[in-house]
ROSE-4610 file (N, C-alpha, C; in Angstrom, 1 decimal, always signed):
// ROSE-4610
residu = [M/M/M/S/S/S/A/A/A/A/A/A/P/P/P/A/A/A/T/T/T/G/G/G/G/G/G/R/R/R/C/C/C/F/F/F/V/V/V/Y/Y/Y/V/V/V/L/L/L/P/P/P/C/C/C/T/T/T/W/W/W/E/E/E/D/D/D/H/H/H/C/C/C/K/K/K/I/I/I/G/G/G/F/F/F/S/S/S/R/R/R/D/D/D/P/P/P/L/L/L/S/S/S/R/R/R/L/L/L/L/L/L/Q/Q/Q/L/L/L/H/H/H/R/R/R/R/R/R/W/W/W/Y/Y/Y/E/E/E/F/F/F/F/F/F/D/D/D/I/I/I/D/D/D/R/R/R/A/A/A/V/V/V/L/L/L/V/V/V/E/E/E/T/T/T/E/E/E/T/T/T/V/V/V/R/R/R/D/D/D/A/A/A/R/R/R/D/D/D/L/L/L/E/E/E/L/L/L/E/E/E/L/L/L/R/R/R/R/R/R/P/P/P/L/L/L/A/A/A/E/E/E/H/H/H/N/N/N/A/A/A/P/P/P/P/P/P/P/P/P/L/L/L/T/T/T/V/V/V/R/R/R/R/R/R/E/E/E/G/G/G/A/A/A/G/G/G/H/H/H/T/T/T/E/E/E/W/W/W/F/F/F/R/R/R/G/G/G/V/V/V/A/A/A/P/P/P/Q/Q/Q/L/L/L/A/A/A/Q/Q/Q/A/A/A/V/V/V/D/D/D/A/A/A/L/L/L/V/V/V/Q/Q/Q/R/R/R/G/G/G/H/H/H/A/A/A/V/V/V/H/H/H/A/A/A/P/P/P/L/L/L/R/R/R/D/D/D/W/W/W/L/L/L/R/R/R/P/P/P/V/V/V/L/L/L/L/L/L/A/A/A/R/R/R/S/S/S/D/D/D/P/P/P/L/L/L/F/F/F/A/A/A/W/W/W/T/T/T/Q/Q/Q/A/A/A/Q/Q/Q/L/L/L/S/S/S/P/P/P/D/D/D/E/E/E/L/L/L/E/E/E/G/G/G/L/L/L/A/A/A/G/G/G/P/P/P/S/S/S/P/P/P/Q/Q/Q/Q/Q/Q/R/R/R/M/M/M/V/V/V/R/R/R/D/D/D/T/T/T/L/L/L/D/D/D/A/A/A/Y/Y/Y/A/A/A/A/A/A/L/L/L/G/G/G/I/I/I/E/E/E/L/L/L/E/E/E/P/P/P/L/L/L/L/L/L/P/P/P/E/E/E/E/E/E/V/V/V/W/W/W/R/R/R/W/W/W/Y/Y/Y/R/R/R/G/G/G/S/S/S/M/M/M/G/G/G/A/A/A]
num = [1/1/1/2/2/2/3/3/3/4/4/4/5/5/5/6/6/6/7/7/7/8/8/8/9/9/9/10/10/10/11/11/11/12/12/12/13/13/13/14/14/14/15/15/15/16/16/16/17/17/17/18/18/18/19/19/19/20/20/20/21/21/21/22/22/22/23/23/23/24/24/24/25/25/25/26/26/26/27/27/27/28/28/28/29/29/29/30/30/30/31/31/31/32/32/32/33/33/33/34/34/34/35/35/35/36/36/36/37/37/37/38/38/38/39/39/39/40/40/40/41/41/41/42/42/42/43/43/43/44/44/44/45/45/45/46/46/46/47/47/47/48/48/48/49/49/49/50/50/50/51/51/51/52/52/52/53/53/53/54/54/54/55/55/55/56/56/56/57/57/57/58/58/58/59/59/59/60/60/60/61/61/61/62/62/62/63/63/63/64/64/64/65/65/65/66/66/66/67/67/67/68/68/68/69/69/69/70/70/70/71/71/71/72/72/72/73/73/73/74/74/74/75/75/75/76/76/76/77/77/77/78/78/78/79/79/79/80/80/80/81/81/81/82/82/82/83/83/83/84/84/84/85/85/85/86/86/86/87/87/87/88/88/88/89/89/89/90/90/90/91/91/91/92/92/92/93/93/93/94/94/94/95/95/95/96/96/96/97/97/97/98/98/98/99/99/99/100/100/100/101/101/101/102/102/102/103/103/103/104/104/104/105/105/105/106/106/106/107/107/107/108/108/108/109/109/109/110/110/110/111/111/111/112/112/112/113/113/113/114/114/114/115/115/115/116/116/116/117/117/117/118/118/118/119/119/119/120/120/120/121/121/121/122/122/122/123/123/123/124/124/124/125/125/125/126/126/126/127/127/127/128/128/128/129/129/129/130/130/130/131/131/131/132/132/132/133/133/133/134/134/134/135/135/135/136/136/136/137/137/137/138/138/138/139/139/139/140/140/140/141/141/141/142/142/142/143/143/143/144/144/144/145/145/145/146/146/146/147/147/147/148/148/148/149/149/149/150/150/150/151/151/151/152/152/152/153/153/153/154/154/154/155/155/155/156/156/156/157/157/157/158/158/158/159/159/159/160/160/160/161/161/161/162/162/162/163/163/163/164/164/164/165/165/165/166/166/166/167/167/167/168/168/168/169/169/169/170/170/170/171/171/171/172/172/172/173/173/173/174/174/174/175/175/175/176/176/176/177/177/177/178/178/178/179/179/179/180/180/180/181/181/181/182/182/182/183/183/183/184/184/184/185/185/185/186/186/186/187/187/187/188/188/188/189/189/189/190/190/190/191/191/191/192/192/192/193/193/193/194/194/194]
x = [+86.4/+86.2/+86.8/+87.8/+88.0/+86.7/+86.4/+85.8/+86.4/+86.0/+87.1/+86.8/+88.8/+88.5/+87.3/+86.8/+86.1/+86.8/+86.3/+87.0/+85.7/+85.1/+84.1/+84.4/+83.9/+83.7/+85.3/+85.4/+86.5/+87.6/+88.5/+90.3/+90.9/+92.0/+93.1/+94.1/+94.5/+96.0/+97.1/+98.1/+98.7/+100.2/+100.7/+102.1/+102.8/+104.0/+104.2/+106.1/+106.6/+107.5/+108.2/+109.5/+110.2/+110.2/+111.1/+111.7/+112.8/+113.1/+115.2/+115.8/+114.9/+115.2/+114.2/+114.5/+113.2/+113.5/+112.6/+112.6/+110.8/+110.2/+108.7/+108.9/+107.3/+106.1/+105.0/+104.3/+103.7/+102.5/+101.7/+100.5/+99.5/+98.6/+96.8/+96.5/+95.5/+94.9/+93.8/+93.1/+91.5/+91.9/+93.1/+93.1/+94.6/+94.7/+96.2/+97.1/+96.4/+97.2/+97.9/+96.6/+97.0/+98.4/+98.3/+99.4/+101.3/+100.4/+101.9/+102.4/+101.5/+102.1/+102.8/+102.1/+103.1/+104.3/+104.6/+106.0/+107.3/+106.6/+107.9/+107.0/+107.7/+107.3/+107.1/+108.0/+107.7/+107.6/+106.2/+105.9/+105.6/+105.2/+104.9/+106.5/+107.7/+108.4/+109.7/+109.2/+109.8/+109.9/+108.1/+107.1/+107.3/+107.2/+107.0/+105.5/+104.6/+103.3/+102.4/+103.8/+103.1/+103.0/+104.0/+103.8/+103.5/+103.3/+101.9/+101.3/+100.4/+99.0/+98.4/+97.3/+96.1/+94.9/+94.9/+93.8/+93.1/+91.3/+90.3/+89.8/+89.5/+88.3/+87.4/+86.9/+85.6/+85.5/+86.4/+87.0/+88.4/+88.5/+90.4/+90.6/+89.2/+90.0/+90.1/+89.5/+90.2/+91.4/+91.8/+92.5/+93.9/+93.8/+94.8/+95.0/+94.2/+94.6/+95.0/+94.6/+95.1/+96.6/+97.1/+98.7/+98.8/+98.5/+99.7/+100.2/+98.8/+98.6/+99.8/+99.9/+101.4/+102.3/+102.5/+103.9/+104.2/+103.6/+104.1/+105.2/+104.8/+106.0/+107.3/+107.1/+108.3/+109.2/+109.1/+109.7/+111.0/+111.6/+113.4/+113.5/+113.0/+113.4/+113.1/+112.8/+112.3/+113.5/+113.5/+114.7/+114.3/+115.2/+114.7/+114.3/+113.4/+112.9/+114.2/+113.8/+115.0/+115.1/+115.9/+116.6/+115.6/+115.3/+114.6/+113.1/+112.3/+111.2/+110.9/+110.1/+109.8/+109.7/+110.3/+110.6/+109.1/+108.2/+107.1/+106.3/+106.1/+105.5/+105.5/+106.5/+107.4/+107.0/+107.0/+106.3/+107.1/+108.2/+109.5/+109.4/+108.3/+108.1/+107.7/+107.1/+106.6/+107.3/+108.8/+109.3/+110.3/+110.6/+110.6/+111.4/+112.8/+113.6/+113.6/+113.7/+113.8/+112.4/+111.3/+110.2/+109.6/+110.1/+108.9/+108.3/+109.2/+108.3/+107.6/+107.6/+106.9/+105.4/+105.6/+104.7/+103.5/+104.4/+103.8/+103.0/+103.2/+102.7/+101.3/+101.7/+100.4/+99.6/+99.9/+98.4/+97.5/+98.7/+97.9/+96.6/+97.5/+96.6/+95.2/+95.5/+94.2/+93.5/+93.8/+92.9/+92.1/+93.1/+91.9/+91.2/+91.3/+90.4/+89.6/+89.3/+88.1/+88.4/+89.6/+89.6/+89.8/+89.3/+89.3/+90.5/+91.8/+93.0/+93.1/+93.8/+94.1/+94.9/+95.9/+96.9/+97.0/+97.8/+98.5/+97.8/+98.9/+98.0/+97.8/+98.3/+98.8/+97.3/+96.2/+95.0/+93.8/+94.2/+93.6/+93.6/+94.9/+95.2/+95.3/+95.1/+94.8/+93.5/+91.8/+90.6/+90.6/+91.3/+91.5/+91.8/+93.7/+93.6/+93.2/+92.9/+91.7/+90.6/+89.4/+88.5/+89.2/+90.5/+90.5/+91.2/+90.9/+92.0/+91.3/+90.1/+89.3/+90.1/+90.8/+91.5/+92.5/+93.3/+94.3/+94.5/+93.6/+93.5/+93.8/+92.8/+93.2/+93.9/+94.1/+95.8/+96.5/+97.2/+98.6/+98.8/+97.4/+97.3/+98.0/+97.0/+97.9/+99.0/+99.7/+100.8/+102.0/+102.1/+103.1/+102.8/+103.9/+103.6/+103.9/+103.4/+103.6/+105.1/+106.2/+107.5/+108.4/+107.7/+107.9/+107.3/+106.2/+105.6/+106.3/+106.7/+107.4/+109.3/+109.5/+111.2/+111.8/+111.2/+112.4/+112.7/+112.5/+112.2/+113.3/+114.4/+115.0/+114.1/+114.7/+114.0/+113.7/+112.6/+111.7/+110.8/+110.8/+110.1/+109.2/+108.3/+107.2/+106.5/+108.3/+108.0/+108.2/+108.9/+109.1/+108.1/+107.6/+106.1/+105.1/+104.6/+104.0/+103.8/+105.5/+106.3/+106.0/+106.6/+106.2/+104.5/+103.9/+102.5/+102.1/+101.9/+101.6/+102.4/+103.9/+104.1/+103.5/+103.1/+102.4/+101.2/+100.4/+99.7/+100.0/+100.8/+102.2/+102.3/+102.9/+103.3/+102.1/+101.2/+99.8/+99.0/+99.3/+99.0/+97.9/+97.6/+96.7/+96.6/+96.1/+96.6/+96.1/+97.6/+97.7/+96.8/+96.9/+96.8/+95.7/+94.1/+93.0/+93.0/+93.6/+93.2/+94.1/+94.8/+95.5/+95.2/+95.4/+95.8/+96.5/+96.5/+97.4/+98.9/+98.8/+100.4/+100.6/+100.0/+100.9/+101.0/+100.4/+100.6/+102.0/+102.2/+103.6/+104.5/+104.2/+105.8/+105.9/+105.3/+105.3/+106.1/+105.5/+105.7/+107.5/+107.5/+108.9/+109.9/+109.2/+110.0/+110.4/+109.7/+109.8/+111.5/+112.0/+113.3/+114.1/+113.6/+114.0/+114.7]
y = [+112.8/+112.3/+111.5/+110.4/+109.3/+108.9/+107.4/+106.7/+106.8/+107.1/+106.5/+105.1/+104.7/+103.0/+102.4/+101.4/+100.9/+100.3/+100.4/+100.0/+98.7/+98.7/+97.6/+96.3/+95.1/+94.0/+93.2/+91.8/+91.1/+91.6/+91.5/+91.6/+90.5/+90.7/+89.8/+90.5/+90.5/+90.6/+89.2/+89.7/+88.6/+88.3/+87.5/+87.1/+86.3/+86.9/+85.8/+85.5/+83.9/+84.3/+83.6/+83.7/+83.8/+81.8/+81.3/+79.3/+79.8/+80.4/+80.1/+81.2/+82.2/+82.7/+83.6/+83.6/+84.4/+85.8/+85.9/+87.6/+87.3/+87.7/+87.9/+88.9/+89.3/+90.3/+90.3/+91.5/+91.7/+93.3/+92.4/+93.5/+93.1/+93.6/+93.4/+93.4/+92.5/+92.0/+91.9/+92.4/+91.7/+90.6/+90.1/+89.5/+88.3/+87.9/+87.4/+86.5/+85.8/+84.7/+85.9/+86.8/+87.9/+88.6/+88.9/+89.6/+89.1/+87.8/+86.5/+86.9/+86.8/+86.7/+87.6/+89.3/+90.4/+90.6/+89.6/+89.7/+88.6/+87.7/+87.1/+85.9/+85.4/+84.8/+83.5/+82.8/+81.5/+81.8/+82.3/+82.5/+81.6/+80.3/+78.5/+78.2/+78.8/+78.2/+79.7/+80.3/+81.8/+82.0/+81.5/+82.2/+80.3/+80.3/+79.2/+79.2/+78.6/+78.8/+77.9/+77.0/+76.2/+76.7/+77.9/+78.6/+80.2/+80.5/+81.9/+81.8/+82.7/+83.0/+84.5/+83.7/+85.1/+85.0/+86.3/+86.9/+87.9/+87.5/+87.5/+88.6/+89.8/+90.5/+90.9/+92.2/+92.1/+93.7/+94.3/+95.5/+96.2/+96.3/+97.2/+97.6/+98.9/+99.5/+98.9/+97.7/+96.4/+96.0/+95.7/+95.2/+95.9/+97.1/+98.2/+98.5/+98.2/+98.5/+97.5/+95.9/+94.9/+95.0/+95.3/+95.2/+96.1/+97.4/+98.6/+98.1/+97.1/+96.3/+95.4/+94.7/+93.6/+94.3/+95.2/+95.6/+96.8/+97.4/+98.4/+97.9/+96.6/+96.5/+96.0/+95.8/+95.1/+96.3/+97.1/+98.5/+98.8/+97.9/+98.2/+96.9/+95.9/+94.9/+95.3/+96.0/+96.5/+95.9/+95.8/+95.3/+95.7/+95.5/+95.9/+94.7/+94.5/+93.2/+92.5/+91.3/+90.8/+91.5/+90.7/+91.5/+90.5/+89.6/+88.6/+89.1/+89.7/+90.1/+91.0/+91.3/+91.8/+93.6/+94.8/+95.9/+96.6/+96.6/+97.4/+96.6/+95.9/+95.6/+95.1/+95.5/+94.9/+95.5/+96.8/+97.3/+97.8/+98.7/+98.4/+98.6/+99.2/+99.4/+98.0/+97.0/+95.8/+94.5/+94.6/+93.5/+93.1/+92.5/+92.3/+90.8/+91.2/+90.1/+89.9/+88.3/+87.7/+88.2/+87.9/+88.3/+86.6/+85.8/+84.3/+84.4/+84.5/+84.1/+84.9/+87.1/+87.4/+87.3/+87.1/+87.2/+86.1/+84.8/+83.5/+84.0/+84.7/+85.2/+85.9/+86.6/+88.1/+87.1/+86.3/+85.2/+85.2/+84.4/+83.1/+84.3/+85.5/+86.3/+86.2/+86.7/+87.1/+85.7/+84.7/+83.5/+84.0/+83.9/+84.0/+85.1/+86.3/+87.4/+86.9/+85.9/+85.3/+86.1/+86.7/+86.7/+85.4/+85.2/+84.1/+83.7/+82.9/+83.4/+81.7/+81.9/+80.9/+80.0/+79.1/+78.7/+76.8/+76.7/+77.2/+77.7/+78.4/+79.5/+78.5/+77.1/+76.6/+75.7/+75.6/+74.9/+75.9/+77.3/+78.5/+78.3/+78.4/+79.2/+77.8/+76.4/+75.2/+75.5/+75.5/+75.9/+76.9/+78.0/+79.6/+79.1/+78.6/+78.4/+77.5/+76.1/+75.5/+75.7/+77.2/+77.6/+78.7/+79.0/+79.8/+78.8/+77.4/+76.6/+76.6/+77.1/+76.7/+77.4/+78.5/+79.6/+78.6/+77.7/+77.3/+76.5/+75.9/+74.8/+76.1/+77.1/+78.1/+79.0/+79.0/+79.8/+79.3/+78.7/+77.8/+77.5/+77.2/+76.6/+78.2/+79.6/+80.5/+80.9/+80.6/+81.2/+80.8/+79.2/+78.6/+78.3/+78.4/+78.2/+76.5/+75.7/+74.3/+74.6/+75.6/+74.8/+75.2/+75.9/+75.7/+74.5/+73.6/+72.6/+71.6/+71.5/+70.0/+70.3/+71.5/+71.5/+72.1/+72.5/+73.2/+74.9/+75.3/+76.5/+76.7/+76.9/+77.5/+78.1/+77.8/+78.4/+79.6/+80.0/+81.2/+81.6/+83.3/+83.6/+83.3/+82.8/+82.4/+80.9/+79.9/+78.5/+78.9/+79.9/+80.2/+80.5/+81.4/+81.9/+80.9/+80.1/+78.9/+78.3/+77.3/+76.2/+77.0/+78.7/+79.1/+78.8/+79.1/+78.9/+77.9/+76.8/+74.8/+74.5/+75.4/+74.9/+75.3/+75.9/+76.5/+75.8/+74.9/+74.1/+72.8/+72.7/+71.7/+71.2/+72.5/+72.5/+72.3/+73.1/+73.1/+71.4/+70.5/+69.5/+69.0/+70.4/+70.0/+69.2/+68.0/+67.1/+68.3/+68.6/+69.2/+68.2/+67.1/+66.7/+67.1/+66.3/+67.1/+68.7/+70.0/+71.3/+71.5/+70.3/+71.1/+70.5/+70.9/+70.0/+68.8/+68.1/+66.7/+67.5/+68.1/+68.8/+69.6/+70.1/+71.1/+69.9/+69.3/+68.1/+67.7/+67.4/+66.5/+67.6/+68.7/+69.3/+69.7/+70.3/+70.4/+69.3/+67.8/+66.2/+66.5/+67.1/+66.6/+67.7/+69.3/+70.2/+70.4/+69.1/+69.5/+69.5/+69.7/+70.1/+70.9/+71.2/+72.4/+73.5]
z = [+85.2/+86.5/+87.0/+87.3/+87.4/+88.8/+88.7/+89.7/+90.7/+92.0/+93.2/+93.9/+93.5/+94.2/+94.9/+94.8/+95.3/+96.6/+97.9/+99.1/+100.1/+99.4/+100.3/+99.3/+100.2/+99.1/+99.8/+99.6/+100.7/+99.9/+100.4/+100.8/+101.5/+101.7/+102.0/+102.1/+103.7/+104.3/+104.0/+103.6/+103.0/+103.6/+104.0/+104.8/+104.1/+103.0/+102.0/+102.4/+103.5/+103.8/+102.1/+101.7/+101.4/+101.5/+100.3/+100.8/+101.1/+100.7/+101.0/+102.3/+103.3/+104.0/+104.8/+106.4/+106.6/+106.4/+105.0/+104.7/+104.8/+104.3/+103.8/+103.1/+102.9/+102.4/+103.2/+103.2/+104.2/+103.5/+103.0/+102.0/+101.8/+101.2/+101.0/+99.6/+99.2/+98.0/+97.8/+97.2/+96.8/+96.0/+95.3/+94.7/+94.5/+95.7/+96.2/+95.1/+94.4/+93.4/+92.0/+92.3/+90.8/+91.4/+92.4/+93.7/+93.4/+93.7/+93.7/+92.1/+91.1/+89.6/+89.5/+89.9/+90.1/+90.5/+91.6/+92.6/+91.9/+91.3/+91.0/+89.5/+88.8/+87.4/+87.9/+89.0/+89.4/+91.3/+91.1/+92.6/+93.5/+92.8/+93.5/+94.1/+93.5/+94.1/+94.6/+94.6/+95.6/+97.1/+96.9/+98.2/+98.7/+100.0/+100.6/+100.8/+99.9/+100.3/+101.3/+102.2/+102.7/+104.2/+104.5/+105.6/+104.9/+103.8/+103.7/+104.7/+104.4/+105.1/+104.5/+104.7/+104.5/+105.5/+105.6/+106.4/+105.5/+106.1/+105.0/+106.0/+104.9/+105.6/+105.0/+105.7/+104.9/+103.9/+104.0/+103.5/+103.0/+102.2/+101.9/+103.2/+103.9/+104.7/+105.6/+106.2/+107.3/+106.8/+105.7/+105.2/+105.5/+104.9/+105.1/+107.1/+107.7/+109.5/+109.3/+109.3/+109.8/+109.0/+108.1/+107.4/+108.2/+108.4/+109.4/+110.6/+111.5/+112.8/+112.5/+111.8/+111.6/+111.3/+110.6/+110.2/+110.9/+111.8/+112.6/+114.0/+114.3/+115.5/+114.8/+113.4/+113.0/+111.8/+112.2/+111.5/+111.6/+112.4/+113.2/+112.1/+111.6/+110.9/+109.0/+108.9/+107.7/+106.5/+105.7/+104.7/+103.2/+102.2/+100.7/+99.9/+99.0/+98.3/+97.8/+97.8/+97.1/+95.4/+94.9/+93.7/+92.5/+92.7/+91.8/+91.6/+92.2/+92.5/+91.5/+90.8/+90.0/+90.4/+89.9/+90.6/+90.7/+89.6/+89.8/+90.7/+91.2/+92.4/+93.5/+93.6/+94.7/+95.9/+96.0/+97.0/+98.5/+98.4/+98.9/+100.3/+101.3/+102.6/+102.9/+102.4/+102.9/+102.8/+103.0/+103.2/+104.7/+105.5/+106.1/+106.8/+107.4/+107.4/+109.0/+109.6/+111.1/+111.8/+111.0/+111.8/+111.7/+111.5/+111.3/+112.7/+113.8/+115.3/+115.7/+115.7/+115.6/+115.0/+113.9/+112.8/+113.1/+113.5/+113.8/+114.9/+116.1/+117.2/+116.8/+115.8/+115.0/+115.1/+114.0/+113.5/+114.4/+115.3/+116.4/+117.1/+117.4/+117.6/+116.8/+116.0/+114.9/+114.9/+114.5/+114.8/+115.9/+117.3/+118.6/+118.4/+118.0/+117.6/+116.9/+115.8/+115.1/+114.0/+113.4/+111.8/+111.5/+109.9/+109.2/+108.5/+109.1/+108.5/+107.6/+106.7/+105.3/+105.7/+106.4/+106.4/+106.5/+105.4/+104.9/+103.3/+103.1/+101.4/+100.2/+100.3/+99.6/+99.4/+100.8/+100.8/+100.0/+99.8/+99.3/+97.8/+97.8/+96.6/+95.2/+95.6/+95.0/+94.8/+94.7/+94.6/+93.7/+93.9/+93.1/+91.6/+92.1/+90.5/+89.5/+90.1/+89.5/+88.4/+89.8/+89.3/+87.4/+87.5/+86.4/+85.4/+85.6/+84.3/+83.4/+83.3/+82.0/+80.6/+80.5/+79.9/+79.2/+80.0/+79.4/+78.5/+78.2/+76.9/+75.4/+75.4/+74.2/+74.3/+75.6/+75.6/+75.5/+75.8/+75.4/+73.9/+73.7/+71.8/+71.3/+71.6/+71.4/+71.4/+72.4/+72.9/+72.3/+71.8/+71.3/+69.5/+69.2/+67.8/+67.6/+66.1/+65.7/+66.0/+65.4/+65.8/+67.2/+68.0/+69.1/+70.3/+69.6/+69.9/+69.6/+68.6/+67.7/+68.0/+68.9/+69.4/+68.3/+66.8/+66.0/+66.0/+67.4/+67.5/+69.0/+68.9/+70.2/+71.0/+72.7/+73.5/+73.6/+73.6/+73.6/+74.7/+75.4/+75.7/+76.3/+75.0/+75.0/+75.4/+75.2/+76.1/+77.3/+77.6/+79.3/+80.2/+79.2/+80.1/+80.4/+79.5/+79.1/+80.5/+80.1/+81.0/+82.5/+82.9/+84.0/+84.9/+83.9/+84.3/+84.4/+84.0/+83.8/+85.1/+85.5/+86.7/+87.8/+87.8/+89.2/+89.6/+87.9/+88.4/+89.3/+88.0/+88.7/+90.2/+90.8/+91.9/+92.9/+92.7/+93.6/+93.5/+92.4/+92.9/+91.2/+91.1/+89.6/+88.5/+88.1/+87.0/+85.8/+84.5/+83.9/+82.5/+82.3/+81.1/+80.5/+81.5/+81.2/+80.6/+81.2/+80.9/+79.7/+78.8/+77.6/+76.8/+75.6/+74.3/+74.3/+73.4/+72.9/+72.9/+71.7/+71.9/+72.6/+73.2/+74.6/+75.8/+75.8/+77.1/+76.6/+75.7/+74.9/+75.2/+74.8/+75.0/+75.8/+76.8/+78.5/+79.1/+78.8/+79.6/+79.4/+77.7/+77.3/+77.6/+78.2/+78.9/+80.0/+81.0/+82.3/+82.7/+83.5/+83.9/+83.2/+81.4/+80.3/+80.9]
C-alpha cells in the first residue's frame, strides 16, 4: 500500500508569464525551480522571470485553493500550452492568454490580504539556484567528455544540457567561474552563443 501524498508544509502558487506574449501558466508546486525545469529546458528565457510571481502558502491544500481562486475567473481565457513546452509537464488546463491585467489585480488583492508574494520571481530564484550550485563542479565534469571539452566532438546532447543549465545561472547573474572546473569554464566561455 502506498503512502498518501504529503499535504502539509510550504507550497507555492506560481504565475509564469511567457516572455513573448500575454500567455501564462498558473499552477502550484512545492519546488517552483524544479517545476520550471519540467516545463522548458531554457525556462529563464521562455518565461519572463521579472514579471513572474510566487505566492507562498503553508500547505498544499492552501495552494490548491488559491490556484483555483486565481484560475476560476479566467476560464474563458483558457488556452493550449505553447508547443515548445515539454508535454509531460504542460498542465493542459493551466494556460491562459490575455489575462495579465486581471492577474496583476488578483495578485495585488492577495498582497492586501496578507499573503507572502515573491515578485519578481528572479529575486526568489537567485538564492535558490545559488544554494543548489554545490554539485555543479562534479556534475559538469561527469557530463562532458574530454573530447567535448576540447571541441573535438561535434555538438552533443550533453553539451546542450550542460550549456542550458549553466545559462540559467548566468541569466540570474550568478558568477559561474568559481563554481566550475577550469576546463569546463573554458569550454563554457568558448561555447557562449554557440
